[in-house]
N, C-alpha and C positions, 0 to 999 in steps of 0.2 A: 589574683586578689582573693578569690574564694578560698584557696588553700590557706592563705594568711589568716583570714577570719576564723576558719575552722581550727587552725592550730592555736590561735590566741584563746578561743573559747575553751578548747580542751585543756590548754595549759592553765588557764584560770581555775577550771574545775579541779584539776590535780592539785593546785596550790591550796585551794579551799579545803580539800580533803587532808592535805598535809598539815594545815594549821589546826584543824580539828584533832588530828592525831597528836600533835604536840601538846594539846591541852588535856590529853589522857583519854580521848574517845577512841579507844582501840577496837570498839565493836564494829568499826567500819572495815576492819581486816577480816579475812577469812578465819574461821574458827581454828583451823590447824596451824595458823600463824601465831595464835595467842593462847593455845590450850595449856601450855606449861609455864606461862608467865605468872610469877608470884604476885600477889596483891600489892605488896610494897614496891614491886618493880614496874607496875603499870605506867606510872608517869615517866620514869627515865626511858623505858622502852618506847612509849608513845613519842617522846621528844626526839629520839634517834630515828625512828621510823618516819616521823613527820618531817624531820630535816631532810632525809633522803628523798621523800616525796616532793617537798618544795623544790629541791634542786632539780628533780626531773621535770616538774611543771615549768620552772623558769627556763630550762633548756628547751622545752617545746616552744615556748613563746619566742625565745631568742632565735630559734631555728626558723620560725615563721617570719620574723622580721628580716632575717638574712635572706630568706627566699625572695623577698621583694627586690632586694638590691644585689645580692651576690648568690645566685642560685647554685653555683658550683661548690660552695663550702657548707651547705646545709647538712649533709651527712657527716662531715667532720665535726661540726658543732654538736650534733646529736650524740655521737660517740664520746666526745670529750665531756659532755654533761651527764650522759647516762651512766658511764663507768663509775664516777664518784658517787652519784646518787644511789645506784643500786648497791655499791660497796657498803655504804653506810647502812642501808636496809638489811643486807645480808649479815653484817657485823652485829646489828641489834638482834636479829633473829637467832644467830648462833649464841650470843651471850645470854639473852633473857629467855628464849624459847628452847634452848639446847638443841637446835636444829632448824632446818628450813621448813620441814614438814612435821 
């Protein structure tokens, strides 16, 4: 039960960060992830990064819920959710920042 609560709290925090990113608050990202993003690309970049972050946050919450009922599939859920979430973030970094670092 404690793992569930921790995962939900962490997932909600990640989702809040993702929502802030989608609104253009990319200052929450490390400076090397945003140093080459042009001013006119801040909002599209933030939306893509935020979408990936929200996907990861939802995945953490779903994994926490699955831990209560089906503990055997939690790792599968994490992989299935993290891959698209991080893929969207890497795509945004490559497109707008011209690299991951």
